[in-house]
KEPA-766692 format. One record per residue: x, y, z of N, C-alpha, C in turn; residue in three letters; residue number from 0. Coordinates in steps of 0.2 Angstrom, whole numbers, padded with zeros to 4 digits. Layout:
<<X; Y; Z>; <X; Y; Z>; <X; Y; Z>; "Ala"; NUM>,
...
//
This chain:
<<0746; 0550; 0485>; <0753; 0551; 0481>; <0752; 0550; 0474>; "Met"; 0>,
<<0749; 0545; 0472>; <0748; 0544; 0465>; <0744; 0549; 0461>; "Phe"; 1>,
<<0739; 0552; 0464>; <0735; 0558; 0461>; <0740; 0564; 0461>; "Thr"; 2>,
<<0744; 0565; 0466>; <0749; 0571; 0465>; <0754; 0570; 0460>; "Gly"; 3>,
<<0756; 0564; 0459>; <0761; 0563; 0453>; <0758; 0564; 0447>; "Val"; 4>,
<<0752; 0561; 0446>; <0748; 0562; 0440>; <0746; 0569; 0438>; "Leu"; 5>,
<<0745; 0573; 0443>; <0743; 0580; 0442>; <0750; 0584; 0440>; "Ala"; 6>,
<<0755; 0582; 0443>; <0762; 0585; 0441>; <0763; 0583; 0434>; "Met"; 7>,
<<0762; 0577; 0432>; <0764; 0575; 0425>; <0759; 0579; 0420>; "Leu"; 8>,
<<0753; 0579; 0422>; <0748; 0583; 0418>; <0750; 0590; 0417>; "Trp"; 9>,
<<0752; 0593; 0423>; <0755; 0600; 0422>; <0761; 0601; 0418>; "Ala"; 10>,
<<0765; 0596; 0418>; <0772; 0597; 0414>; <0770; 0596; 0407>; "Val"; 11>,
<<0766; 0591; 0405>; <0764; 0590; 0398>; <0760; 0596; 0396>; "Leu"; 12>,
<<0755; 0599; 0400>; <0752; 0605; 0397>; <0757; 0610; 0396>; "Trp"; 13>,
<<0761; 0611; 0400>; <0766; 0617; 0400>; <0770; 0616; 0393>; "Trp"; 14>,
<<0772; 0610; 0392>; <0776; 0608; 0386>; <0772; 0609; 0379>; "Ile"; 15>,
<<0766; 0607; 0379>; <0762; 0606; 0373>; <0757; 0612; 0372>; "Phe"; 16>,
<<0756; 0616; 0377>; <0751; 0621; 0376>; <0754; 0627; 0372>; "Tyr"; 17>,
<<0750; 0629; 0367>; <0751; 0635; 0363>; <0745; 0640; 0363>; "Asn"; 18>,
<<0746; 0646; 0363>; <0741; 0651; 0362>; <0739; 0650; 0355>; "Thr"; 19>,
<<0733; 0652; 0353>; <0731; 0652; 0346>; <0736; 0656; 0341>; "Pro"; 20>,
<<0739; 0661; 0344>; <0743; 0665; 0339>; <0750; 0661; 0338>; "Asp"; 21>,
<<0752; 0656; 0342>; <0758; 0653; 0342>; <0757; 0645; 0340>; "Asn"; 22>,
<<0751; 0643; 0339>; <0750; 0636; 0338>; <0752; 0634; 0331>; "His"; 23>,
<<0756; 0629; 0330>; <0758; 0627; 0323>; <0753; 0624; 0319>; "Pro"; 24>,
<<0748; 0621; 0321>; <0743; 0617; 0317>; <0737; 0621; 0316>; "Asn"; 25>,
<<0737; 0628; 0317>; <0731; 0632; 0316>; <0732; 0636; 0310>; "Leu"; 26>,
<<0727; 0635; 0305>; <0727; 0639; 0299>; <0725; 0646; 0300>; "Ser"; 27>,
<<0726; 0651; 0295>; <0725; 0658; 0296>; <0717; 0659; 0296>; "Gln"; 28>,
<<0713; 0655; 0293>; <0706; 0656; 0293>; <0703; 0654; 0300>; "Ser"; 29>,
<<0706; 0649; 0303>; <0704; 0647; 0310>; <0706; 0653; 0315>; "Glu"; 30>,
<<0712; 0655; 0314>; <0714; 0661; 0318>; <0710; 0667; 0318>; "Leu"; 31>,
<<0708; 0669; 0312>; <0704; 0674; 0311>; <0697; 0673; 0314>; "Asp"; 32>,
<<0694; 0667; 0313>; <0688; 0665; 0316>; <0688; 0666; 0324>; "Tyr"; 33>,
<<0694; 0664; 0327>; <0695; 0664; 0334>; <0695; 0672; 0336>; "Ile"; 34>,
<<0698; 0676; 0332>; <0699; 0683; 0334>; <0693; 0687; 0332>; "His"; 35>,
<<0688; 0685; 0329>; <0683; 0689; 0327>; <0678; 0691; 0333>; "Gln"; 36>,
<<0678; 0687; 0338>; <0675; 0688; 0344>; <0679; 0691; 0350>; "Asp"; 37>,
<<0685; 0693; 0348>; <0690; 0695; 0354>; <0687; 0702; 0356>; "Lys"; 38>,
<<0687; 0703; 0362>; <0685; 0709; 0365>; <0691; 0714; 0366>; "Glu"; 39>,
<<0690; 0720; 0366>; <0695; 0725; 0367>; <0698; 0724; 0374>; "Ala"; 40>,
<<0704; 0725; 0375>; <0707; 0724; 0382>; <0704; 0729; 0387>; "Pro"; 41>,
<<0703; 0727; 0393>; <0700; 0731; 0398>; <0705; 0737; 0400>; "Ala"; 42>,
<<0702; 0743; 0401>; <0706; 0748; 0403>; <0708; 0748; 0410>; "Ile"; 43>,
<<0714; 0748; 0411>; <0716; 0747; 0418>; <0717; 0754; 0422>; "Lys"; 44>,
<<0712; 0755; 0426>; <0712; 0761; 0430>; <0716; 0761; 0436>; "Leu"; 45>,
<<0719; 0767; 0438>; <0722; 0767; 0444>; <0718; 0765; 0450>; "Pro"; 46>,
<<0721; 0763; 0455>; <0717; 0760; 0461>; <0711; 0764; 0464>; "Phe"; 47>,
<<0713; 0770; 0465>; <0709; 0775; 0468>; <0703; 0777; 0464>; "Leu"; 48>,
<<0705; 0778; 0457>; <0700; 0780; 0452>; <0695; 0774; 0452>; "Thr"; 49>,
<<0697; 0768; 0451>; <0693; 0762; 0451>; <0688; 0761; 0457>; "Ala"; 50>,
<<0691; 0763; 0463>; <0688; 0763; 0469>; <0682; 0768; 0469>; "Leu"; 51>,
<<0684; 0774; 0467>; <0678; 0779; 0466>; <0673; 0777; 0462>; "Lys"; 52>,
<<0675; 0774; 0456>; <0670; 0772; 0451>; <0665; 0766; 0454>; "Thr"; 53>,
<<0668; 0762; 0458>; <0664; 0757; 0461>; <0659; 0760; 0467>; "Val"; 54>,
<<0662; 0764; 0471>; <0659; 0768; 0476>; <0653; 0772; 0474>; "Ala"; 55>,
<<0653; 0774; 0468>; <0647; 0778; 0465>; <0642; 0774; 0462>; "Arg"; 56>,
<<0643; 0768; 0462>; <0638; 0763; 0458>; <0633; 0761; 0464>; "Asn"; 57>,
<<0627; 0762; 0463>; <0622; 0760; 0468>; <0621; 0752; 0468>; "Lys"; 58>,
<<0623; 0749; 0463>; <0622; 0742; 0463>; <0627; 0738; 0467>; "Arg"; 59>,
<<0633; 0742; 0468>; <0638; 0739; 0472>; <0635; 0738; 0479>; "Phe"; 60>,
<<0632; 0743; 0482>; <0629; 0743; 0489>; <0623; 0738; 0489>; "Tyr"; 61>,
<<0620; 0736; 0484>; <0615; 0731; 0484>; <0618; 0724; 0485>; "Gly"; 62>,
<<0624; 0723; 0483>; <0628; 0717; 0484>; <0632; 0717; 0491>; "Ile"; 63>,
<<0635; 0723; 0492>; <0640; 0723; 0498>; <0636; 0723; 0505>; "Ala"; 64>,
<<0630; 0727; 0505>; <0627; 0727; 0511>; <0624; 0720; 0514>; "Ile"; 65>,
<<0620; 0717; 0509>; <0618; 0710; 0511>; <0624; 0705; 0513>; "Pro"; 66>,
<<0629; 0706; 0509>; <0635; 0702; 0511>; <0638; 0703; 0517>; "Ala"; 67>,
<<0638; 0710; 0519>; <0641; 0712; 0525>; <0637; 0710; 0531>; "Phe"; 68>,
<<0630; 0710; 0530>; <0626; 0707; 0535>; <0626; 0700; 0536>; "Met"; 69>,
<<0627; 0696; 0530>; <0627; 0689; 0531>; <0633; 0685; 0533>; "Ala"; 70>,
<<0639; 0689; 0532>; <0645; 0686; 0533>; <0646; 0684; 0541>; "Glu"; 71>,
<<0644; 0689; 0545>; <0645; 0687; 0553>; <0641; 0680; 0555>; "Pro"; 72>,
<<0636; 0679; 0551>; <0632; 0673; 0553>; <0636; 0667; 0551>; "Ala"; 73>,
<<0639; 0667; 0545>; <0643; 0662; 0543>; <0650; 0661; 0547>; "Trp"; 74>,
<<0652; 0667; 0549>; <0658; 0666; 0554>; <0656; 0663; 0560>; "Ala"; 75>,
<<0650; 0664; 0563>; <0648; 0661; 0569>; <0648; 0653; 0568>; "Val"; 76>,
<<0644; 0651; 0562>; <0644; 0644; 0561>; <0650; 0641; 0560>; "Leu"; 77>,
<<0655; 0644; 0557>; <0661; 0641; 0555>; <0666; 0641; 0561>; "Ser"; 78>,
<<0666; 0646; 0565>; <0671; 0646; 0571>; <0668; 0645; 0578>; "Phe"; 79>,
<<0662; 0647; 0579>; <0660; 0647; 0586>; <0656; 0640; 0587>; "Trp"; 80>,
<<0652; 0638; 0582>; <0649; 0632; 0584>; <0653; 0626; 0585>; "Val"; 81>,
<<0658; 0624; 0582>; <0663; 0619; 0583>; <0666; 0620; 0590>; "Pro"; 82>,
<<0668; 0626; 0592>; <0671; 0628; 0598>; <0666; 0627; 0604>; "Leu"; 83>,
<<0660; 0629; 0603>; <0654; 0628; 0608>; <0653; 0620; 0609>; "Tyr"; 84>,
<<0653; 0616; 0603>; <0651; 0609; 0604>; <0657; 0606; 0608>; "Leu"; 85>,
<<0663; 0608; 0607>; <0669; 0605; 0610>; <0669; 0607; 0618>; "Ser"; 86>,
<<0669; 0614; 0619>; <0670; 0616; 0626>; <0664; 0615; 0630>; "Lys"; 87>,
<<0658; 0617; 0628>; <0652; 0616; 0632>; <0649; 0610; 0632>; "Glu"; 88>,
<<0649; 0606; 0627>; <0645; 0600; 0627>; <0650; 0594; 0627>; "Leu"; 89>,
<<0657; 0595; 0627>; <0662; 0590; 0628>; <0662; 0585; 0622>; "Gly"; 90>,
<<0661; 0587; 0616>; <0661; 0583; 0611>; <0668; 0582; 0608>; "Met"; 91>,
<<0670; 0576; 0606>; <0677; 0576; 0603>; <0676; 0577; 0595>; "Asp"; 92>,
<<0682; 0577; 0592>; <0682; 0579; 0585>; <0677; 0575; 0580>; "Leu"; 93>,
<<0676; 0568; 0582>; <0672; 0564; 0578>; <0665; 0566; 0579>; "Lys"; 94>,
<<0663; 0567; 0585>; <0656; 0569; 0587>; <0654; 0576; 0584>; "Gln"; 95>,
<<0659; 0581; 0584>; <0658; 0587; 0581>; <0657; 0586; 0573>; "Ile"; 96>,
<<0661; 0582; 0570>; <0660; 0581; 0563>; <0653; 0578; 0561>; "Ala"; 97>,
<<0650; 0574; 0566>; <0643; 0572; 0565>; <0638; 0577; 0565>; "Met"; 98>,
<<0639; 0583; 0568>; <0634; 0588; 0569>; <0635; 0594; 0566>; "Phe"; 99>,
<<0642; 0596; 0565>; <0643; 0603; 0563>; <0641; 0604; 0556>; "Ala"; 100>,
<<0640; 0599; 0552>; <0639; 0600; 0545>; <0631; 0602; 0544>; "Trp"; 101>,
<<0627; 0601; 0549>; <0620; 0602; 0548>; <0618; 0609; 0547>; "Leu"; 102>,
<<0620; 0614; 0550>; <0618; 0621; 0548>; <0620; 0622; 0541>; "Pro"; 103>,
<<0625; 0620; 0538>; <0627; 0621; 0531>; <0622; 0617; 0526>; "Phe"; 104>,
<<0620; 0611; 0528>; <0615; 0608; 0524>; <0609; 0611; 0524>; "Leu"; 105>,
<<0607; 0614; 0530>; <0600; 0618; 0531>; <0601; 0624; 0526>; "Ala"; 106>,
<<0607; 0627; 0526>; <0607; 0633; 0522>; <0607; 0631; 0515>; "Ala"; 107>,
<<0610; 0626; 0513>; <0609; 0624; 0506>; <0602; 0622; 0504>; "Asp"; 108>,
<<0599; 0618; 0508>; <0592; 0616; 0507>; <0587; 0623; 0506>; "Leu"; 109>,
<<0589; 0627; 0511>; <0585; 0634; 0511>; <0586; 0638; 0505>; "Gly"; 110>,
<<0592; 0638; 0502>; <0594; 0641; 0496>; <0590; 0639; 0490>; "Ser"; 111>,
<<0590; 0632; 0490>; <0587; 0629; 0484>; <0579; 0629; 0485>; "Val"; 112>,
<<0577; 0628; 0491>; <0569; 0629; 0492>; <0566; 0635; 0491>; "Ala"; 113>,
<<0570; 0641; 0492>; <0568; 0647; 0491>; <0566; 0649; 0484>; "Ser"; 114>,
<<0570; 0646; 0479>; <0568; 0647; 0472>; <0561; 0644; 0471>; "Gly"; 115>,
<<0560; 0638; 0473>; <0554; 0634; 0472>; <0548; 0637; 0476>; "Tyr"; 116>,
<<0549; 0640; 0482>; <0544; 0643; 0485>; <0541; 0649; 0482>; "Leu"; 117>,
<<0546; 0653; 0478>; <0544; 0658; 0474>; <0539; 0656; 0469>; "Thr"; 118>,
<<0541; 0651; 0465>; <0536; 0648; 0460>; <0530; 0646; 0463>; "Arg"; 119>,
<<0530; 0642; 0469>; <0524; 0640; 0472>; <0519; 0645; 0474>; "Leu"; 120>,
<<0522; 0651; 0477>; <0518; 0656; 0479>; <0515; 0660; 0473>; "Tyr"; 121>,
<<0519; 0660; 0468>; <0516; 0663; 0462>; <0510; 0659; 0459>; "Thr"; 122>,
<<0511; 0652; 0459>; <0506; 0648; 0456>; <0500; 0647; 0461>; "Arg"; 123>,
<<0501; 0646; 0467>; <0495; 0645; 0472>; <0492; 0652; 0474>; "Ile"; 124>,
<<0496; 0657; 0476>; <0493; 0663; 0479>; <0492; 0668; 0474>; "Phe"; 125>,
<<0495; 0667; 0468>; <0495; 0672; 0462>; <0499; 0679; 0465>; "Arg"; 126>,
<<0504; 0678; 0469>; <0508; 0683; 0471>; <0514; 0683; 0467>; "Leu"; 127>,
<<0516; 0689; 0464>; <0523; 0689; 0461>; <0528; 0693; 0465>; "Tyr"; 128>,
<<0534; 0692; 0464>; <0539; 0695; 0468>; <0538; 0703; 0469>; "Pro"; 129>,
<<0537; 0706; 0463>; <0536; 0713; 0464>; <0530; 0715; 0468>; "Tyr"; 130>,
<<0525; 0711; 0468>; <0519; 0712; 0473>; <0521; 0712; 0480>; "Gln"; 131>,
<<0526; 0708; 0482>; <0528; 0708; 0489>; <0530; 0714; 0491>; "Phe"; 132>,
<<0534; 0717; 0487>; <0537; 0724; 0489>; <0532; 0729; 0489>; "Ser"; 133>,
<<0527; 0729; 0484>; <0522; 0734; 0484>; <0518; 0734; 0490>; "His"; 134>,
<<0516; 0728; 0492>; <0512; 0727; 0498>; <0515; 0729; 0504>; "Arg"; 135>,
<<0522; 0727; 0504>; <0526; 0730; 0510>; <0526; 0737; 0510>; "Glu"; 136>,
<<0527; 0740; 0504>; <0527; 0748; 0504>; <0521; 0751; 0507>; "Leu"; 137>,
<<0515; 0748; 0505>; <0509; 0751; 0507>; <0509; 0751; 0515>; "Arg"; 138>,
<<0511; 0745; 0518>; <0511; 0745; 0525>; <0516; 0750; 0528>; "Tyr"; 139>,
<<0521; 0751; 0525>; <0527; 0755; 0528>; <0524; 0762; 0527>; "Arg"; 140>,
<<0521; 0764; 0522>; <0518; 0771; 0521>; <0513; 0772; 0527>; "Arg"; 141>,
<<0509; 0767; 0529>; <0504; 0768; 0534>; <0508; 0769; 0541>; "Ile"; 142>,
<<0514; 0766; 0542>; <0518; 0767; 0548>; <0521; 0773; 0548>; "Ser"; 143>,
<<0523; 0776; 0542>; <0526; 0783; 0542>; <0521; 0788; 0544>; "Asp"; 144>,
<<0514; 0787; 0543>; <0510; 0792; 0546>; <0510; 0792; 0554>; "Asp"; 145>,
<<0511; 0786; 0557>; <0511; 0786; 0564>; <0518; 0788; 0567>; "Phe"; 146>,
<<0524; 0786; 0563>; <0530; 0788; 0566>; <0533; 0795; 0564>; "Thr"; 147>,
<<0530; 0797; 0558>; <0532; 0803; 0555>; <0540; 0803; 0552>; "Gly"; 148>,
<<0543; 0797; 0552>; <0550; 0797; 0550>; <0550; 0792; 0544>; "Asp"; 149>,
<<0550; 0795; 0538>; <0550; 0791; 0532>; <0557; 0789; 0530>; "Ser"; 150>,
<<0562; 0792; 0533>; <0569; 0790; 0531>; <0571; 0783; 0532>; "Arg"; 151>,
<<0567; 0780; 0537>; <0568; 0773; 0538>; <0566; 0768; 0533>; "Leu"; 152>,
<<0562; 0771; 0529>; <0558; 0767; 0523>; <0560; 0769; 0516>; "His"; 153>,
<<0567; 0770; 0515>; <0569; 0772; 0509>; <0569; 0766; 0504>; "Gln"; 154>,
<<0569; 0768; 0498>; <0568; 0763; 0492>; <0572; 0757; 0493>; "Lys"; 155>,
<<0579; 0757; 0494>; <0582; 0750; 0495>; <0579; 0745; 0500>; "Pro"; 156>,
<<0576; 0748; 0505>; <0573; 0743; 0510>; <0567; 0739; 0508>; "Leu"; 157>,
<<0563; 0741; 0503>; <0557; 0738; 0502>; <0558; 0734; 0495>; "Tyr"; 158>,
<<0564; 0732; 0493>; <0565; 0729; 0487>; <0568; 0722; 0489>; "His"; 159>,
<<0566; 0719; 0494>; <0568; 0712; 0495>; <0563; 0707; 0493>; "His"; 160>,
<<0565; 0702; 0490>; <0561; 0697; 0487>; <0563; 0690; 0489>; "His"; 161>,
<<0559; 0685; 0489>; <0561; 0678; 0491>; <0566; 0675; 0487>; "Pro"; 162>,
<<0567; 0678; 0481>; <0572; 0675; 0476>; <0578; 0680; 0476>; "Asp"; 163>,
<<0579; 0684; 0481>; <0584; 0689; 0481>; <0591; 0685; 0480>; "Leu"; 164>,
<<0592; 0679; 0482>; <0599; 0676; 0481>; <0600; 0675; 0474>; "His"; 165>,
<<0595; 0674; 0470>; <0597; 0673; 0463>; <0599; 0680; 0459>; "Arg"; 166>,
<<0597; 0685; 0462>; <0599; 0692; 0459>; <0605; 0695; 0462>; "Arg"; 167>,
<<0608; 0692; 0467>; <0614; 0695; 0470>; <0621; 0692; 0467>; "Leu"; 168>,
<<0621; 0691; 0461>; <0627; 0689; 0458>; <0630; 0695; 0455>; "Arg"; 169>,
<<0637; 0696; 0457>; <0640; 0702; 0455>; <0640; 0703; 0448>; "Pro"; 170>,
<<0641; 0698; 0444>; <0642; 0698; 0437>; <0636; 0701; 0434>; "Ser"; 171>,
<<0630; 0700; 0437>; <0624; 0703; 0434>; <0623; 0710; 0435>; "Asp"; 172>,
<<0625; 0712; 0441>; <0624; 0719; 0443>; <0630; 0724; 0442>; "His"; 173>,
<<0636; 0722; 0442>; <0642; 0726; 0441>; <0645; 0725; 0434>; "Leu"; 174>,
<<0643; 0728; 0429>; <0647; 0727; 0423>; <0654; 0729; 0423>; "Pro"; 175>,
<<0658; 0726; 0419>; <0665; 0728; 0419>; <0666; 0735; 0418>; "Ala"; 176>,
<<0671; 0738; 0422>; <0672; 0745; 0421>; <0676; 0747; 0415>; "Cys"; 177>,
//
């Protein structure tokens, strides 16, 4: 309760005393000019369908959307099905579930951190660089194309997976503002 009251007091004080730089009484004109020198032009607001078409034409969007679409069901299983399974099938109560249900999330966090270090380790020990992984894989896929006769299965986006892919799937890096 105390923290809630403190937060409300902080919000009221901020609301009373906060001023934008344009309306601040203690800001000189030179300071205001300094603040505004880096001001970006306001973003152009496109109609929804036009913005949707712009995003749909961008190949980088699919590089983010497809892996996310493939990964989300796994997280949904971990979030919803595992606690239900532990309760119904193994007869665990809420306290026992709390003792075990967090382990997959810890493993995912550790794997995410470790994958970045493993990339550096592979680079140092085996002298393999991420771009080499994709080129070696491409070589084997081209050989398999000779046997299957179907190269549509091995198009460019499929062989560009690297151990540090999670570092490159930040939307801010791949989708510049429209």
